[in-house]
C-alpha positions in Angstrom: 0.0 0.0 0.0 1.0 3.6 -0.6 2.3 5.2 2.6 0.8 8.5 1.4 -2.7 7.5 0.7 -4.7 4.9 2.6 -7.2 2.5 1.0 -10.3 2.0 3.2 -12.8 -0.9 2.9 -16.5 -0.1 3.6 -19.1 -2.8 4.1 -22.7 -1.7 3.2 -24.4 -3.8 6.0 -27.9 -5.0 6.0 -29.2 -4.6 2.4 -32.8 -3.7 3.4 -31.6 -1.0 5.8 -30.0 2.4 5.4 -26.5 1.1 4.9 -26.5 1.0 1.1 -27.7 4.6 0.8 -25.3 5.8 3.5 -22.4 4.4 1.5 -23.8 6.0 -1.7 -23.8 9.4 0.2 -20.0 9.1 0.6 -19.7 9.7 -3.1 -21.0 13.2 -2.7 -17.6 14.5 -1.6 -13.8 14.1 -2.1 -11.8 12.0 0.4 -8.1 11.9 1.1 -8.1 8.1 0.6 -9.4 5.5 -1.8 -12.8 4.1 -0.6 -13.9 0.7 -1.7 -17.4 -0.4 -0.9 -18.1 -4.1 -0.4 -21.7 -4.6 -1.7 -23.8 -5.8 -4.6 -23.3 -3.3 -7.4 -26.8 -3.8 -8.6 -28.3 -3.1 -5.2 -26.4 0.2 -5.0 -27.4 1.1 -8.5 -31.1 0.4 -7.8 -31.0 2.3 -4.5 -29.3 5.3 -6.2 -32.0 5.3 -8.9 -34.7 5.2 -6.1 -33.0 8.3 -4.5 -32.5 10.0 -7.8 -28.7 10.0 -7.2 -26.4 10.2 -10.2 -23.1 8.5 -9.8 -20.6 6.2 -11.6 -20.2 2.8 -10.0 -16.8 1.4 -10.9 -15.8 -2.3 -10.3 -12.9 -2.8 -8.0 -10.6 -5.9 -7.7 -7.5 -6.4 -5.7 -4.4 -5.6 -7.5 -1.1 -3.7 -7.4 -2.4 -0.3 -8.5 -1.7 2.5 -6.0 -4.7 3.9 -4.1 -6.3 7.0 -5.7 -8.2 9.7 -3.8 -12.0 9.3 -3.9 -13.6 12.0 -5.9 -17.3 13.1 -6.0 -19.7 11.2 -8.3 -17.7 8.0 -8.4 -17.9 4.9 -6.2 -15.5 1.9 -6.3 -17.3 -1.3 -5.5 -16.0 -4.8 -4.7 -19.0 -6.6 -6.1 -20.7 -9.5 -4.3 -24.1 -10.6 -5.5 -27.0 -10.8 -3.0 -28.4 -14.2 -2.2 -32.0 -13.0 -2.6 -33.7 -9.8 -3.9 -33.8 -7.0 -1.4 -36.3 -4.2 -1.0 -35.8 -1.2 1.4 -37.4 -1.8 4.8 -38.0 -5.5 4.1 -35.1 -7.7 5.5 -34.8 -11.2 4.2 -32.8 -13.7 6.4 -31.6 -15.4 3.2 -29.2 -12.5 2.7 -27.6 -12.9 6.2 -24.8 -15.1 4.9 -24.1 -12.3 2.3 -23.9 -9.7 5.1 -21.3 -11.8 7.0 -19.4 -12.5 3.8 -18.9 -8.8 3.3 -17.3 -8.6 6.7 -15.1 -11.6 6.1 -13.8 -10.3 2.8 -13.1 -6.8 4.1 -11.4 -8.1 7.3 -9.3 -10.5 5.2 -8.3 -7.6 3.0 -7.1 -5.6 6.0 -5.1 -8.6 7.3 -3.4 -8.9 3.9 -2.7 -5.1 4.0 -4.8 -4.5 0.9 -6.7 -2.0 3.1 -5.5 0.3 5.9 -8.8 0.0 7.8 -12.4 -1.2 7.5 -15.6 0.8 8.2 -18.9 -1.0 8.7 -22.4 0.2 8.0 -25.1 -1.3 10.3 -26.3 -4.9 10.4 -29.3 -6.3 12.1 -28.6 -9.0 14.7 -32.1 -10.4 14.8 -32.3 -10.9 11.0 -28.9 -12.8 11.1 -30.1 -14.9 14.1 -33.4 -15.6 12.2 -31.2 -17.2 9.5 -30.0 -19.7 12.1 -26.6 -18.0 12.5 -25.5 -17.3 16.1 -24.5 -13.6 16.0 -24.1 -11.2 18.9 -22.7 -8.2 17.1 -20.0 -6.8 14.8 -17.5 -6.5 17.6 -17.6 -10.2 18.6 -17.8 -11.5 15.1 -14.7 -9.5 14.0 -12.9 -10.7 17.1 -13.5 -14.3 16.2 -12.4 -13.7 12.6 -9.2 -12.1 13.8 -8.5 -14.5 16.7 -8.8 -11.7 19.2 -9.4 -12.9 22.8 -10.6 -9.6 24.2 -12.0 -6.9 21.8 -12.9 -3.7 23.5 -15.8 -1.5 22.2 -14.9 2.2 22.2 -17.4 4.9 21.2 -15.9 8.3 20.2 -17.8 11.6 19.9 -15.3 14.4 19.5 -13.0 14.5 22.5 -15.4 12.2 24.5 -14.4 8.5 24.4 -16.2 5.7 26.3 -15.0 2.1 26.4 -16.9 -0.9 27.8 -15.8 -3.8 30.0 -18.9 -5.8 29.0 -20.9 -5.3 25.8 -24.0 -7.2 24.7 -25.1 -9.0 27.8 -28.4 -9.1 29.7 -28.1 -6.7 32.7 -28.6 -9.5 35.2 -25.5 -11.2 33.8 -23.2 -8.2 34.2 -22.2 -8.3 37.9 -20.9 -11.9 37.7 -19.0 -11.0 34.6 -17.1 -8.0 36.1 -14.0 -9.8 37.4 -10.6 -8.4 38.4 -9.1 -10.2 35.4 -11.6 -8.8 32.9 -11.2 -5.3 34.1 -7.4 -5.6 34.0 -7.4 -7.0 30.4 -9.9 -4.3 29.2 -7.8 -1.6 30.8 -4.6 -2.8 29.0 -6.4 -3.1 25.6 -7.8 0.4 26.1 -4.5 2.0 27.1 -2.7 0.3 24.1 -5.4 1.3 21.6 -5.4 4.9 22.7 -1.6 5.0 22.2 -1.6 3.1 18.9 -4.6 4.4 17.1 -5.1 7.9 18.6 -1.4 8.8 19.2 -2.0 9.6 22.9 1.4 9.2 24.5 0.1 8.5 28.1 -3.6 8.1 28.1 -5.6 9.2 31.2 -8.4 6.9 31.9 -11.2 7.0 34.5 -13.0 3.8 35.4 -16.7 3.9 36.6 -18.0 1.8 39.5 -20.6 -0.8 38.8 -23.1 0.2 41.5 -24.7 3.5 42.4 -22.2 5.8 44.1 -19.5 3.3 43.2 -20.8 0.9 45.8 -21.0 3.4 48.7 -18.1 1.7 50.6 -19.7 -1.7 50.1 -23.2 -0.7 51.3 -24.6 -0.8 47.8 -22.6 -3.6 46.4 -19.1 -5.1 46.8 -17.9 -5.4 43.2 -15.9 -2.2 43.5 -14.1 -3.5 46.6 -13.6 -7.1 45.5 -13.0 -6.8 41.8 -12.7 -3.3 40.3 -10.4 -1.5 42.7 -7.8 -4.3 42.9 -7.8 -4.4 39.1 -7.2 -0.7 38.8 -4.4 -0.9 41.4 -2.6 -3.6 39.3 -2.9 -1.5 36.2 -1.5 1.5 37.9 1.5 -0.6 39.0 2.0 -1.4 35.3 2.3 2.3 34.5 -1.3 2.8 33.2 -2.8 6.1 34.2 -6.2 4.9 35.3 -8.2 6.3 38.2 -11.4 5.2 40.0 -13.7 3.6 40.4 -15.9 6.7 40.5 -19.7 7.1 40.6 -21.1 7.0 37.1 -23.7 9.7 37.8 -21.0 12.4 38.2 -18.2 11.1 36.0 -19.5 12.9 32.9 -19.7 16.3 34.5 -17.5 18.6 32.4 -15.0 19.5 35.1 -14.5 15.8 35.8 -13.7 15.1 32.2 -11.3 18.0 31.8 -8.2 15.8 32.2 -9.6 12.5 30.9 -8.8 10.8 27.6 -11.3 8.0 28.0 -14.0 6.7 30.4 -14.1 3.0 31.1 -17.7 1.9 31.8 -18.6 -1.4 33.2 -21.6 -2.2 30.9 -23.2 -1.1 27.7 -26.0 1.2 28.9 -23.9 2.7 31.7 -21.7 4.8 29.4 -23.2 4.8 25.9 -26.5 6.8 26.6 -24.3 9.7 27.8 -22.0 9.6 24.8 -24.9 9.3 22.3 -26.7 12.2 23.9 -23.5 14.1 23.5 -22.9 13.2 19.9 -25.5 11.0 18.3 -25.2 11.1 14.5 -21.5 11.9 14.6 -20.2 9.3 17.0 -18.0 6.5 15.9 -17.7 2.9 17.2 -14.1 1.7 17.3 -13.0 -1.9 18.0 -9.8 -2.0 20.0 -7.7 -5.1 20.4 -7.9 -6.3 16.8 -4.9 -6.6 14.6 -6.7 -4.4 12.1 -8.4 -1.0 12.3 -12.2 -1.1 12.4 -14.6 1.8 12.8 -18.4 1.9 12.5 -21.5 4.0 12.9 -23.3 4.7 16.2 -26.8 3.6 15.0 -28.8 0.7 13.6 -30.3 -0.2 10.3 -33.4 2.1 10.6 -35.6 0.1 8.3 -38.3 2.7 8.5 -35.9 5.2 6.8 -34.5 2.9 4.1 -35.1 4.2 0.6 -36.6 7.5 1.8 -33.5 9.6 1.4 -33.9 10.9 5.0 -31.2 8.9 6.6 -28.4 11.0 8.1 -25.0 9.9 6.9 -23.1 11.9 9.5 -22.0 9.0 11.6 -20.7 7.0 8.6 -18.8 10.1 7.4 -17.3 10.5 10.8 -16.3 6.8 10.9 -14.6 7.0 7.5 -12.8 10.2 8.5 -11.5 8.6 11.7 -10.5 5.4 9.9 -8.5 7.5 7.4 -6.8 9.3 10.2 -5.9 6.1 12.1 -4.7 4.3 8.9 -2.5 7.3 8.0 -1.1 7.3 11.5 -0.2 3.6 11.2 1.6 4.3 7.9 3.7 7.1 9.2 
């Protein structure tokens, strides 16, 4: 790959959702990278026609040509035919293997260094499961593909970054999952990812408690005493600048975030509602711990908006922008 210009793989996601039209929207501007969309070219052409969008769809195949900057009105497509016809707003489980094949191909291309990063448009977990395929999410699927024992989900909205110790678990399963070992491993992956992908020389991390008031000295739960605090002490001994555990209800006050590079939340809905309130539509999901760079949108498939032209492409644009920055940083 050229060291001057990254090549970015983009998967269009669930074909009946807003993913295809979000990827089409990328062609409305120039980008300082080559963008390659993994999709069915006929699907994209049909969706563009529905939306009245004029653009040139250009086939892309892996080769030795140097990446060229994306220019408006033109979209490079790595073509993979759908398994069944697709209509906006009407998902068909028969296309679920196709959705996962896009991820496999883009991920493999990153491992082969054909791409500097991959960006994923939204998929729909229930549709994939309805096809009889066990699937808990992009993060876990890509971790399995890349033999990553502990991926870490990090959401980014401007300067606010929130990472998760646990992700897609029922709330009742979270306390037993919060172990000293898991918090230590997550903290290490987060610290390493902030250094490698964001160029932060010594990341400053604050960890939240699991319980209200961070357990209130054990009166509202003992996870902080038994698991979280000992884990943070170990990480500090290793040279990681991590503080806490602090109460989640005050952690996101502006003055408490003034000297913080990332917040480590214990579970999905502890940290992400605050981040999405702060930056929904421009937030980016980053998977840390992978041997490749992966970013994604902060929203779902929005079947009700598919094909209407009303879907906001802001989050995908932000995900592409961040992927380009990270890929360029890795090349430098």
